[in-house]
C-alpha positions, 0 to 999 in steps of 0.5 A, a space after each residue: 535443493 533447486 528451490 534453495 538455490 533459486 531463493 539464494 539467487 533471488 536474494 542477490 538479484 533484483 526481482 521484476 514484478 510485471 506491473 504495479 498499477 496505481 489506480 488514483 481515485 479522485 474525490 474529496 481531499 484526494 492527493 494530486 497526480 504529482 503527490 501520487 508519484 511522490 508517494 510511489 517514489 518514497 514507497 520504492 525505497 521499501 521495495 528496494 529493501 526486499 529486492 523488488 523492482 516494479 514497472 509502475 502504471 498510473 491509472 487516474 479515475 474521477 470517482 470511487 466506483 465503490 463509494 458507498 462502501 468507502 467508510 472507515 468501518 467497511 474497508 473489507 467490503 470496499 476491498 471486496 468491491 474493488 477486487 471484483 472490478 480489478 482485471 489483469 492478464 499479467 501474471 504478477 501484476 498488482 493493482 493498488 487502489 489509492 483512495 481519498 481519506 476517510 472523513 469523519 465528523 463529531 456531529 452533523 456540520 462539525 469539524 472534519 477529521 481525515 483518516 488513512 489506512 489500508 487493506 490487502 488480499 494476502 498473497 493476492 493481487 489487489 490492495 487499497 489504501 488512503 492518501 492525504 496531503 496533510 494531517 486533518 484533525 477536527 478541521 485543522 490541517 497539520 504536518 505532511 502525510 505523504 510519508 505516511 501514505 507511502 508507508 501504507 502503500 508499501 505495507 499493503 503491496 507487500 501483503 500481496 507478496 505474502 508478507 505478514 504482520 510482524 508486531 515484535 518491534 517497529 517495522 514496515 509490516 507492524 500492524 500499526 506501522 504508521 504510528 512509527 513513520 515519523 519516528 523513522 523519518 519515513 523509512 521504517 526497518 524491513 525485517 529479515 523475515 519479511 524479506 524472506 516471505 516476499 522472496 519465497 512468494 516469488 519462488 512459488 510464482 515462478 514455479 507455479 
């Protein structure tokens, strides 16, 4: 009964995580400092939909300490490496490593293509995702990808709060959410089940 009352209260009052630390990793095709703050601003709309208010801390670093694992096929290894370097004394602090895009080429010296995605520790405190200013496909720059970078940030951070993939319809926690970012103008739906999962994670953290 006490758990139910607390959950109902959390559904109506804004929650406050201790901190969201965004580690801005420099490198080839990395976004600028201003773009990091714009990405966070756009991701904040999603956080408001699940009733979370963060205190964002910006931490810039010049290079990726796990650069040799920074490939499109080794995201899990990169996350494990970054997790081993993440320390925090705050109870509900989340660290998001915002890295440059993965770059691939069709052949040596050929045109470059940039890829962005993310991965997180479910119910953990570490996530990582790529960001890029503009689409890069076979050497040609295209439309802005700031909204897409924000979708990735919000999607992965909500995994840290125990939100799981929901693939029944386009929404923020769809496993391919970025495919729908343009269609929804950077504001994908946040399903009720996702809201409940996040709220329950707060209940558990307060009780634990």
